[in-house]
C-alpha positions as CSV (number, residue, x, y, z in Angstrom):
1,X,16.0,-0.6,19.6
2,X,15.1,0.1,15.9
3,X,16.4,-2.4,13.1
4,X,19.1,0.2,11.8
5,X,20.6,1.2,15.6
6,X,24.2,1.1,15.7
7,X,24.8,2.2,11.7
8,X,26.6,5.4,11.0
9,X,26.0,8.2,9.9
10,X,23.3,7.4,13.2
11,X,21.1,10.7,12.4
12,X,20.6,9.7,9.0
13,X,19.5,6.2,9.7
14,X,17.5,7.4,12.7
15,X,15.6,9.3,10.1
16,X,15.3,7.3,7.4
17,X,14.0,4.2,9.9
18,X,11.6,7.2,10.7
19,X,10.3,7.6,7.2
20,X,10.2,3.8,6.6
21,X,7.5,3.2,9.7
22,X,5.6,6.1,8.0
23,X,3.4,5.2,4.4
24,X,4.5,7.4,1.9
25,X,3.6,5.8,-1.5
26,X,2.6,8.3,-4.3
27,X,-0.5,10.1,-3.2
28,X,-0.1,8.9,0.1
29,X,2.4,11.2,1.3
30,X,0.5,13.3,3.8
31,X,1.4,11.5,7.4
32,X,5.3,12.3,6.1
33,X,4.8,15.7,5.4
34,X,3.3,16.5,8.8
35,X,6.1,14.6,10.2
36,X,8.4,16.7,8.6
37,X,6.3,20.1,9.2
38,X,5.8,18.8,13.0
39,X,9.7,18.4,12.9
40,X,10.3,21.7,11.7
41,X,8.0,23.4,14.3
42,X,9.9,21.5,17.1
43,X,13.2,22.9,15.9
44,X,11.9,26.3,15.9
45,X,12.1,26.7,11.9
46,X,10.1,28.6,9.7
47,X,7.4,26.0,7.3
48,X,5.2,26.1,4.1
49,X,2.9,23.4,4.1
50,X,0.6,23.6,0.6
51,X,-2.5,21.7,0.1
52,X,-0.7,19.0,-1.5
53,X,1.9,18.8,1.3
54,X,4.7,20.2,-0.3
55,X,7.2,21.8,2.2
56,X,9.4,24.5,2.5
57,X,11.4,24.4,5.3
58,X,13.9,27.4,6.3
59,X,16.8,27.1,8.0
60,X,19.0,30.7,9.1
61,X,23.1,30.5,8.6
62,X,24.9,29.5,11.2
63,X,27.9,32.1,12.9
64,X,30.1,32.7,10.0
65,X,27.9,32.0,7.1
66,X,25.4,34.5,7.3
67,X,26.9,36.4,3.9
68,X,27.4,33.3,2.0
69,X,24.6,32.3,-0.8
70,X,21.7,30.6,0.2
71,X,21.6,27.1,-0.3
72,X,18.0,24.9,-1.8
73,X,18.5,21.1,-0.6
74,X,15.7,19.4,-2.8
75,X,13.9,15.6,-2.4
76,X,10.6,14.1,-2.8
77,X,8.6,12.7,0.2
78,X,6.9,9.8,-2.1
79,X,8.3,6.6,-2.7
80,X,7.4,3.9,-5.7
81,X,5.5,1.0,-3.6
82,X,6.1,-1.9,-5.2
83,X,6.3,-6.0,-3.4
84,X,7.0,-9.9,-4.3
85,X,4.2,-11.6,-5.0
86,X,4.0,-12.8,-1.4
87,X,4.4,-10.1,0.4
88,X,0.9,-9.5,2.2
89,X,1.9,-5.5,3.1
90,X,-0.4,-2.8,1.7
91,X,1.8,-0.1,1.0
92,X,-0.5,2.6,1.0
93,X,-1.3,1.9,4.9
94,X,1.8,-0.3,6.5
95,X,4.9,0.2,7.3
96,X,8.3,-0.7,5.0
97,X,10.3,-2.9,7.1
98,X,14.0,-2.2,6.6
99,X,16.9,-4.7,7.5
100,X,20.1,-4.7,7.2
101,X,21.7,-7.3,4.8
102,X,25.7,-7.3,5.1
103,X,26.4,-3.8,3.8
104,X,23.6,-2.8,2.8
105,X,19.7,-1.8,3.7
106,X,17.3,-3.3,1.7
107,X,13.5,-3.9,2.5
108,X,11.2,-7.0,3.6
109,X,9.5,-8.0,0.3
110,X,9.2,-4.6,-1.1
111,X,10.5,-1.2,-2.4
112,X,13.0,0.2,0.5
113,X,12.1,3.9,-0.6
114,X,15.5,4.7,-0.7
115,X,14.6,6.9,-3.4
116,X,14.0,9.4,-1.9
117,X,13.2,8.6,1.6
118,X,17.4,9.1,1.7
119,X,17.1,12.7,0.7
120,X,14.8,13.5,3.3
121,X,16.6,11.8,6.1
122,X,20.0,14.1,4.9
123,X,17.8,17.0,5.0
124,X,16.4,16.2,8.4
125,X,19.4,15.3,9.8
126,X,21.1,18.4,8.5
127,X,18.5,20.5,10.3
128,X,18.8,18.7,13.5
129,X,22.5,19.0,14.0
130,X,24.1,22.2,15.4
131,X,27.7,21.5,14.6
132,X,26.9,21.2,11.1
133,X,28.0,24.7,9.6
134,X,25.8,25.9,6.7
135,X,25.1,29.3,4.9
136,X,20.9,29.9,4.9
137,X,19.4,26.4,3.8
138,X,15.9,26.3,2.0
139,X,14.5,22.6,2.3
140,X,12.4,21.8,-0.4
141,X,10.4,18.6,-0.4
142,X,7.5,17.8,-2.9
143,X,5.6,15.0,-3.2
144,X,3.9,12.9,-6.3
145,X,7.4,13.0,-8.1
146,X,7.1,9.2,-9.4
147,X,4.0,9.9,-11.0
148,X,4.6,12.8,-12.9
149,X,6.7,14.9,-10.6
150,X,3.2,16.6,-9.8
151,X,4.2,18.4,-6.3
152,X,7.3,20.7,-7.9
153,X,5.0,21.5,-10.7
154,X,2.1,23.0,-8.5
155,X,4.6,24.0,-6.0
156,X,4.9,28.2,-5.4
157,X,9.2,29.0,-5.0
158,X,8.3,32.6,-5.3
159,X,9.7,33.0,-1.2
160,X,12.3,31.1,-2.3
161,X,15.7,33.2,-1.9
162,X,18.4,30.3,-3.0
163,X,19.8,30.3,-6.8
164,X,21.5,27.4,-5.9
165,X,20.0,24.1,-5.7
166,X,21.4,20.6,-4.5
167,X,19.1,18.2,-5.3
168,X,19.7,14.7,-3.7
169,X,17.9,12.5,-6.0
170,X,20.4,10.5,-7.8
171,X,21.5,6.8,-7.0
172,X,25.3,6.5,-8.2
173,X,28.4,7.8,-6.1
174,X,30.8,9.7,-7.7
175,X,28.4,10.7,-10.6
176,X,27.3,14.2,-10.7
177,X,24.3,14.7,-12.4
178,X,23.6,18.4,-14.6
179,X,20.8,17.3,-16.4
180,X,18.0,15.5,-17.5
181,X,15.2,14.1,-19.8
182,X,12.2,15.3,-20.0
183,X,8.6,13.0,-20.3
184,X,5.1,12.7,-20.3
185,X,2.5,10.1,-19.4
186,X,0.6,8.6,-21.9
187,X,-2.9,6.5,-21.4
188,X,-4.3,3.9,-24.8
189,X,-7.7,3.8,-24.0
190,X,-8.5,0.6,-26.4
191,X,-12.5,-0.3,-26.8
192,X,-13.3,-4.3,-25.2
193,X,-17.0,-5.8,-26.3
194,X,-17.7,-9.3,-24.2
195,X,-19.2,-12.2,-25.4
196,X,-20.6,-15.5,-23.9
197,X,-18.0,-18.4,-24.6
198,X,-17.9,-21.8,-23.2
199,X,-14.7,-23.7,-22.4
200,X,-11.3,-24.1,-20.0
201,X,-10.1,-20.8,-18.6
202,X,-6.1,-21.0,-18.5
203,X,-4.1,-18.7,-16.7
204,X,-0.6,-17.9,-18.0
205,X,1.6,-16.0,-15.5
206,X,5.2,-14.7,-17.0
207,X,7.4,-13.9,-13.6
208,X,11.0,-14.1,-13.1
209,X,12.1,-10.5,-14.3
210,X,14.5,-8.4,-12.9
211,X,12.5,-4.9,-14.2
212,X,13.5,-1.8,-12.6
213,X,13.5,1.7,-13.0
214,X,12.5,2.6,-16.7
215,X,15.2,5.5,-16.8
216,X,18.1,4.9,-15.6
217,X,18.1,1.1,-16.1
218,X,15.9,1.0,-19.6
219,X,19.0,0.5,-21.2
220,X,20.5,-2.9,-19.6
221,X,18.3,-4.7,-22.2
222,X,15.5,-6.2,-20.0
223,X,12.3,-7.8,-20.7
224,X,9.0,-6.2,-20.6
225,X,6.6,-8.6,-19.3
226,X,3.5,-6.9,-21.1
227,X,5.0,-6.9,-24.2
228,X,6.0,-10.7,-23.8
229,X,1.9,-10.9,-23.7
230,X,1.6,-10.0,-27.3
231,X,4.4,-12.7,-27.8
232,X,2.8,-15.2,-25.8
233,X,-0.8,-14.7,-27.5
234,X,0.8,-14.6,-31.0
235,X,2.9,-17.9,-30.6
236,X,-0.2,-19.4,-29.5
237,X,-1.8,-18.6,-32.7
238,X,1.1,-19.5,-34.8
239,X,0.3,-23.2,-33.2
240,X,-3.2,-22.7,-34.5
241,X,-4.7,-22.3,-31.0
242,X,-8.0,-20.6,-30.9
243,X,-8.6,-18.7,-27.7
244,X,-10.4,-15.8,-26.0
245,X,-8.8,-13.1,-23.6
246,X,-10.6,-13.3,-20.4
247,X,-8.6,-11.1,-18.3
248,X,-5.4,-9.3,-18.6
249,X,-2.7,-7.4,-16.3
250,X,0.7,-6.3,-16.2
251,X,2.9,-3.8,-13.8
252,X,2.3,-1.6,-11.3
253,X,3.7,2.0,-12.4
254,X,4.2,3.8,-15.3
255,X,7.5,4.4,-14.6
256,X,9.0,0.7,-13.7
257,X,9.6,-2.2,-16.3
258,X,7.1,-4.6,-15.5
259,X,8.5,-7.6,-14.0
260,X,5.5,-9.8,-14.1
261,X,2.6,-10.0,-16.1
262,X,-0.7,-12.6,-16.7
263,X,-3.3,-13.3,-19.1
264,X,-6.1,-15.8,-19.1
265,X,-7.4,-17.3,-21.8
266,X,-10.6,-19.3,-22.9
267,X,-9.3,-22.3,-24.5
268,X,-11.6,-24.8,-26.6
269,X,-10.1,-27.6,-25.0
270,X,-7.8,-26.7,-22.2
271,X,-3.6,-27.2,-22.1
272,X,-3.4,-29.4,-25.2
273,X,-0.1,-30.4,-27.3
274,X,-0.5,-27.3,-29.0
275,X,-0.1,-25.4,-26.0
276,X,2.7,-26.7,-24.8
277,X,4.6,-26.9,-28.1
278,X,3.9,-23.0,-28.1
279,X,5.1,-22.6,-24.3
280,X,8.3,-24.6,-25.4
281,X,9.0,-21.6,-28.0
282,X,8.3,-18.7,-25.7
283,X,10.8,-20.1,-23.6
284,X,13.3,-21.0,-25.9
285,X,13.0,-17.6,-27.2
286,X,13.1,-15.9,-24.0
287,X,16.3,-18.0,-23.2
288,X,17.5,-16.9,-26.5
289,X,17.2,-13.2,-26.6
290,X,17.5,-12.4,-22.5
291,X,19.4,-15.4,-21.3
292,X,21.5,-13.2,-20.0
293,X,19.7,-9.5,-19.1
294,X,16.3,-12.2,-17.7
295,X,17.7,-15.1,-17.2
296,X,14.9,-16.2,-14.8
297,X,11.9,-15.6,-17.4
298,X,9.1,-18.2,-16.6
299,X,5.7,-18.8,-18.1
300,X,3.6,-20.7,-15.3
301,X,-0.2,-22.4,-16.7
302,X,-2.8,-22.8,-14.7
303,X,-6.1,-24.5,-15.5
304,X,-8.9,-22.9,-14.1
305,X,-11.7,-25.5,-15.1
306,X,-14.5,-25.4,-17.7
307,X,-17.5,-23.1,-17.8
308,X,-19.2,-20.6,-19.5
309,X,-17.3,-17.0,-19.3
310,X,-17.8,-13.7,-20.5
311,X,-14.7,-13.1,-22.6
312,X,-13.4,-10.4,-25.1
313,X,-15.1,-10.8,-28.6
314,X,-13.0,-11.7,-31.7
315,X,-12.4,-8.1,-32.6
316,X,-11.5,-7.1,-29.0
317,X,-9.1,-10.3,-28.7
318,X,-6.9,-9.2,-31.4
319,X,-7.4,-5.5,-31.1
320,X,-5.2,-6.2,-27.8
321,X,-2.9,-9.0,-28.9
322,X,-1.9,-6.7,-31.9
323,X,-1.8,-3.3,-29.5
324,X,0.7,-5.9,-27.3
325,X,2.7,-6.7,-30.2
326,X,3.0,-3.4,-32.0
327,X,3.4,-1.0,-29.5
328,X,7.0,0.6,-29.1
329,X,8.7,0.1,-25.4
330,X,12.7,0.5,-24.4
331,X,15.8,2.9,-26.0
332,X,14.5,4.0,-29.3
333,X,17.5,6.3,-30.1
334,X,21.2,7.0,-28.3
335,X,22.4,10.3,-27.6
336,X,24.6,11.3,-30.7
337,X,26.4,14.0,-28.5
338,X,26.9,12.1,-25.3
339,X,28.3,8.9,-25.3
340,X,26.2,5.8,-23.6
341,X,23.5,8.6,-22.9
342,X,19.9,7.5,-23.8
343,X,18.3,10.2,-25.8
344,X,14.7,8.9,-26.2
345,X,12.8,5.7,-24.4
346,X,9.4,4.9,-23.5
347,X,8.0,1.9,-20.6
348,X,4.9,0.3,-21.2
349,X,4.6,0.4,-17.4
350,X,1.0,-1.2,-16.7
351,X,-2.0,-2.8,-18.5
352,X,-5.4,-3.3,-17.5
353,X,-8.5,-5.1,-18.6
354,X,-11.8,-3.8,-17.6
355,X,-15.2,-4.8,-18.8
356,X,-15.5,-2.4,-21.5
357,X,-12.2,-1.0,-22.4
358,X,-8.1,-2.0,-22.1
359,X,-5.9,0.5,-20.9
360,X,-2.3,0.7,-21.7
361,X,0.3,3.5,-19.9
362,X,3.3,4.1,-20.9
363,X,6.0,6.6,-19.8
364,X,7.7,8.3,-22.4
365,X,11.1,10.0,-21.8
366,X,13.5,12.0,-24.1
367,X,16.1,14.6,-23.7
368,X,14.8,16.2,-27.3
369,X,11.7,17.7,-26.9
370,X,10.8,17.5,-30.4
371,X,11.7,13.5,-30.2
372,X,9.3,13.0,-27.2
373,X,6.4,15.0,-29.1
374,X,7.2,12.4,-32.3
375,X,7.3,9.1,-29.7
376,X,4.1,10.1,-28.4
377,X,2.4,11.1,-31.2
378,X,3.7,7.5,-32.8
379,X,1.8,5.6,-29.8
380,X,-1.2,7.8,-30.3
381,X,-1.3,6.8,-34.0
382,X,-1.2,3.4,-33.7
383,X,-3.6,3.5,-30.8
384,X,-5.9,5.7,-33.1
385,X,-5.6,2.8,-35.4
386,X,-6.7,0.2,-33.6
387,X,-9.9,2.0,-32.9
388,X,-8.8,3.7,-29.2
389,X,-7.7,6.8,-28.2
390,X,-5.4,8.6,-26.1
391,X,-4.9,11.3,-22.9
392,X,-1.0,12.5,-22.3
393,X,-0.3,13.9,-19.1
394,X,2.3,14.3,-16.6
395,X,4.6,16.3,-18.8
396,X,7.9,18.0,-17.9
397,X,10.5,19.9,-19.4
398,X,14.2,18.2,-19.8
399,X,16.7,19.9,-17.8
400,X,19.6,21.4,-20.2
401,X,23.5,20.9,-19.3
402,X,24.9,24.2,-18.3
403,X,28.1,25.2,-20.0
404,X,28.9,27.4,-16.6
405,X,28.1,26.5,-13.1
406,X,29.6,27.8,-9.7
407,X,27.6,25.2,-8.2
408,X,29.1,22.3,-10.0
409,X,32.4,23.7,-9.9
410,X,32.4,24.0,-6.0
411,X,30.9,20.2,-5.9
412,X,33.8,19.0,-7.9
413,X,36.3,20.7,-6.4
414,X,35.0,19.1,-2.7
415,X,34.5,15.6,-4.3
416,X,38.3,15.6,-5.4
417,X,39.2,17.0,-1.6
418,X,37.5,14.2,-0.2
419,X,38.1,11.5,-2.8
420,X,41.3,12.5,-4.7
421,X,39.8,11.8,-7.7
422,X,37.6,13.5,-10.3
423,X,33.4,12.9,-10.2
424,X,31.5,12.0,-13.5
425,X,29.6,14.6,-14.7
426,X,26.7,13.3,-16.8
427,X,23.6,13.9,-18.1
428,X,20.5,11.5,-16.8
429,X,18.0,9.7,-18.6
430,X,15.6,10.2,-16.3
431,X,13.0,12.8,-15.0
432,X,14.6,15.1,-12.1
433,X,12.4,17.8,-10.6
434,X,15.1,20.0,-11.5
435,X,13.8,20.9,-14.7
436,X,10.6,21.8,-13.6
437,X,12.0,23.8,-10.8
438,X,15.0,25.9,-13.3
439,X,11.9,26.7,-15.3
440,X,9.9,28.1,-12.3
441,X,13.0,29.7,-10.7
442,X,15.0,32.7,-13.1
443,X,19.4,32.1,-12.8
444,X,18.8,28.4,-10.7
445,X,21.7,26.7,-10.9
446,X,21.4,22.5,-9.8
447,X,23.3,20.0,-9.3
448,X,22.2,16.4,-8.9
449,X,24.1,13.6,-6.7
450,X,23.0,10.5,-3.9
451,X,24.7,7.6,-2.5
452,X,24.7,4.0,-4.5
453,X,21.0,2.9,-4.3
454,X,21.0,-0.3,-6.6
455,X,17.2,-1.8,-8.4
456,X,15.4,1.1,-7.1
457,X,11.4,0.3,-7.6
458,X,12.0,-3.1,-7.0
459,X,11.9,-5.6,-4.1
460,X,15.4,-6.0,-5.0
461,X,16.1,-2.1,-3.7
462,X,19.2,-1.5,-1.5
463,X,21.1,0.8,-0.3
464,X,24.8,0.9,0.3
465,X,25.6,1.6,4.0
466,X,29.1,2.6,3.2
467,X,27.6,5.1,0.5
468,X,25.3,6.8,2.6
469,X,28.1,7.7,5.0
470,X,30.9,8.7,2.4
471,X,27.9,10.8,0.6
472,X,27.0,12.3,4.0
473,X,30.2,13.9,4.8
474,X,30.6,15.1,1.2
475,X,27.3,16.8,1.5
476,X,28.5,18.6,4.8
477,X,31.8,19.6,3.1
478,X,29.8,21.0,0.5
479,X,27.5,23.1,3.2
480,X,30.5,24.2,4.9
481,X,32.3,25.5,1.7
482,X,33.1,29.2,1.6
483,X,33.4,31.4,-1.3
């Protein structure tokens, strides 16, 4: 008996648990892609699987729906793999372990992968059922969405007949997403030279942050653990502490607000009173600035022994400190047209220090193309002023809100009939594949919705069981809708 056995809708949770049992982080989706392709073959459905692992599965209309316009159901196969510090799982190789916790499904020590495993589960459950009326269906499942929408960007859609697309990659029930931001990834490369230095190695861990999705949660005022390293290094200087950087790391993904980071320094005399004073100032500043949004931030200091180390030289140490302190992050502009919508932001998601360079990885988002370009150029200019270089990649377009949409009208009408209330229609400050598909398929009409998923991209991710059931009924009603 599976951990999710007994939950309703049974078919949806059956497939979701099966998906959890197949490792499918970004760039490692082949096994899940093969599982879905095998499912299609076992059910006698036409299936196209490309070299990347993107899938197109086609199902004929049920009786009475042959003349209705075809519908595209779309989601992505990959998930963000994040875990707690004490979790021993290798998410590239090991299965997610889902558990029921009250009214929610969560995973033990890791992200759950409801983003976007729930879309895959809904799609397979629809295709598996013989009692759900629907028009001709085209199920599009892509890879590498979480690392720059790479699968959708590369996929061939020339054989798609449908022009109505339902994307199931939104995370708040009752909200219909009808537009989204465009984005870009940035890698900043800063040169680093090392020199021999003798002293005591002291590791500083910044932990306890909430983290979160760098699009949908960037406006919540949470701290960035990598950026806080720049604060810590500067506070040490303010207290007259000399140091050389030995090691530094933080974050896991560009599109996840980093909740942990660490820097190991070589100090002449270890943890002195001046270091303790700097740590006290850091704690006071964090409480004053993030006491509400991130109340559990902690700085942990650990001495690792006195020796001769190969640490960054003075120039490289200062270059890295200045970059961490000066690089922009978080919300940069709010929309003047849509109240409450973030227009432009960036997330400093990953920091790495090697023998010869430091790398900072960003995710930039904006609903205004020129603002996205300007922010990327600012990061580039600052990096170049510090003697480094940048690489832009993973660029994807915004999905522009359509004033008229037959599919949106349908989804609103079905929602009002099922819920007895009007849905909220929004544009989203996150990247959805609708922008790419709209640019590649002429006349495509898109909408996005989904059940309540909390704290996605973090080990605190949860799926609301009752919401999954309600949205399942909503999806079936949309499929059964007739013009």
